[in-house]
TIVEXDREN-122172 format. One line per 3 residues: their letters; for each residue x, y, z of C-alpha. Coordinates in Angstrom, 1 decimal, m for minus. Layout:
REM residues N
A) X,Y,Z  ...
***
This chain:
REM residues 192
XXX) 71.7,85.8,133.1  70.7,87.3,129.8  71.9,90.2,128.7
XXX) 72.0,92.2,125.1  74.6,94.1,123.9  74.6,97.1,121.5
XXX) 77.5,98.0,119.1  77.4,101.6,117.9  79.1,103.5,115.2
XXX) 79.7,105.0,112.0  80.7,101.7,110.6  79.4,98.4,112.0
XXX) 76.9,97.6,109.1  78.9,95.7,106.0  82.5,95.0,108.0
XXX) 81.2,91.2,109.1  80.5,91.6,112.4  77.6,89.4,112.6
XXX) 79.8,86.1,112.3  83.2,88.1,114.1  80.7,87.6,117.4
XXX) 79.3,84.3,116.5  82.8,83.1,116.3  83.7,85.2,119.9
XXX) 80.5,83.8,121.0  81.6,80.1,120.2  85.4,81.0,121.5
XXX) 83.7,81.4,124.9  81.2,78.7,124.8  77.9,80.6,124.6
XXX) 75.1,78.6,124.1  72.7,80.8,123.7  73.2,84.1,121.0
XXX) 71.3,85.7,118.5  73.1,88.5,116.5  71.0,91.3,113.9
XXX) 72.1,94.4,112.6  69.8,97.2,113.3  69.4,101.5,112.8
XXX) 69.1,103.5,116.4  68.5,107.7,115.5  69.6,106.8,112.3
XXX) 72.5,105.2,112.7  73.7,102.0,112.7  73.8,99.5,115.2
XXX) 74.6,96.0,115.9  72.2,94.3,118.6  73.4,90.9,120.0
XXX) 71.7,89.1,122.9  73.1,86.3,124.8  72.2,84.0,127.7
XXX) 75.3,82.4,129.9  76.2,82.1,133.2  77.4,85.1,134.7
XXX) 80.7,85.0,135.0  81.1,83.4,130.7  78.8,86.1,130.0
XXX) 80.7,88.3,131.9  83.9,87.4,130.2  82.5,87.1,126.6
XXX) 81.5,91.4,126.9  84.8,92.2,127.8  86.1,90.3,124.6
XXX) 83.4,91.8,122.6  84.3,96.0,124.2  88.0,95.0,123.6
XXX) 87.9,93.5,120.2  86.5,94.7,116.5  86.6,93.3,113.3
XXX) 89.2,95.7,110.8  87.2,97.3,109.3  84.9,98.0,111.7
XXX) 84.5,102.1,112.9  82.8,101.5,117.0  82.0,104.8,118.7
XXX) 80.4,102.6,121.7  79.2,99.6,123.3  76.7,99.1,126.1
XXX) 75.1,95.9,127.8  72.1,95.8,129.9  69.9,92.9,130.8
XXX) 67.0,92.1,129.0  64.0,89.4,129.6  63.1,87.4,126.4
XXX) 63.8,84.3,124.5  67.8,83.5,123.1  67.9,80.9,120.5
XXX) 70.4,78.6,120.6  74.1,80.0,118.7  74.0,76.8,116.4
XXX) 70.4,78.1,115.0  71.9,81.3,115.4  75.1,80.3,113.0
XXX) 73.0,78.5,110.1  71.0,81.7,109.6  74.2,83.7,109.5
XXX) 75.3,81.8,107.1  72.7,81.1,105.3  72.9,85.0,104.9
XXX) 76.3,85.0,104.0  75.5,82.4,102.0  72.9,84.6,100.3
XXX) 75.4,87.5,100.0  77.7,86.1,98.0  74.8,84.8,95.4
XXX) 74.4,88.2,95.1  77.9,89.4,94.8  78.4,86.3,92.1
XXX) 75.5,86.7,90.3  76.8,90.8,90.0  79.6,90.0,88.7
XXX) 78.4,87.3,86.7  76.4,90.1,85.0  78.9,92.3,85.0
XXX) 81.8,90.2,83.5  78.8,89.6,80.6  78.4,92.7,80.1
XXX) 82.4,92.9,79.8  82.6,90.0,77.1  79.5,91.4,75.1
XXX) 82.3,95.0,75.4  84.7,92.9,74.3  83.5,91.0,71.4
XXX) 82.2,94.1,70.5  86.4,95.5,70.5  87.2,92.6,68.6
XXX) 84.9,93.5,65.8  85.8,97.0,65.9  89.0,95.4,65.6
XXX) 88.7,92.9,62.3  87.2,96.0,61.3  90.0,98.1,61.3
XXX) 91.8,95.0,60.4  90.3,94.9,57.1  90.3,98.1,56.5
XXX) 94.0,97.8,57.0  94.6,94.8,54.5  92.9,97.1,52.1
XXX) 95.5,100.0,52.4  98.3,97.4,52.2  96.7,96.2,48.8
XXX) 96.3,99.7,48.1  100.1,100.3,49.1  101.2,97.5,47.1
XXX) 99.6,98.4,44.0  101.1,102.2,44.4  104.3,100.6,44.9
XXX) 103.9,98.1,42.0  102.9,101.8,40.0  105.4,103.2,41.7
XXX) 108.2,100.5,40.0  106.2,100.4,36.8  107.1,104.4,36.6
XXX) 111.1,104.6,37.8  111.4,101.8,35.1  109.9,104.3,32.3
XXX) 112.0,107.0,33.2  115.1,104.8,33.2  113.9,103.9,29.5
XXX) 113.3,107.3,28.6  116.8,108.9,30.4  118.6,105.6,28.4
XXX) 116.6,106.8,25.0  117.4,110.5,25.7  121.2,109.7,26.8
XXX) 121.5,107.6,23.5  119.8,110.2,21.2  121.9,113.0,22.8
XXX) 125.1,110.9,22.1  123.9,110.2,18.5  123.3,113.8,17.7
XXX) 126.5,114.8,19.7  128.6,112.3,17.7  127.2,113.6,14.7
XXX) 127.9,117.3,15.3  131.4,115.9,16.1  131.5,114.2,12.6
XXX) 130.6,117.0,10.8  132.8,119.5,12.2  135.7,117.1,12.0
XXX) 134.7,117.1,8.0  135.3,120.2,8.5  138.2,120.8,10.3
XXX) 139.7,118.1,7.9  138.4,120.1,4.5  139.6,123.6,5.8
XXX) 143.1,121.7,6.4  143.6,119.5,3.3  142.8,116.2,3.7
XXX) 140.3,114.8,1.9  137.3,112.5,3.6  137.3,108.6,3.5
***
C-alpha cells in the first residue's frame, strides 16, 4: 500500500520535520519513504510518501498524527493513496543528511563571516583603546609636570613666607630696640 501524507500548518518548515519523519518511518520499519517541503495555497506543507504493508503503514500514519517536532505548528494532516515510485528510506536519509549538512555548512560560513566582522570590530576597538591609553598617558605626563610645577611654586611661596617672616621679625626687633632706647633715655638709663 502506498500513501501520501500532507502535513500543513503555519510552521512546518525549518523545525526539523523531515528528519523527524525519517526517524519515525525508520522506527516503524517503513522500507520505502520520501519526504520534502512544499507550499500549497501559499502555506507551508510537508509531503511524505510511504510504501509498506497496510498494518505497518496505518500505525505509522497514526504516529504522524499523534507526534510532531517541538517547534512545529500544525493545522492539519491528511493522507491519501497515490500511485508512483517511492525511493528507499536509505536514499531519503542520505539526501536528508546531505541537505542538513549543507545547511550546517551555510550556517558555519555565516557564523564565520559574523565572527570575522566581530574580530574586525574588536581590532578597531582595541586600536581605539590603544589611542585612548596613549592620550591618557600624555595627560598623566602633563599632570605630573603640573604637580612638579605646583611643588616648585609651593617651595617658592614657603621661601617668600620665610623671608617675609624674617624681614618682619627683623624690622620689629629694630623698632623694639629703638623704643627701648627712647624709654631708657627718658628714664635716665644710659645705653650700653
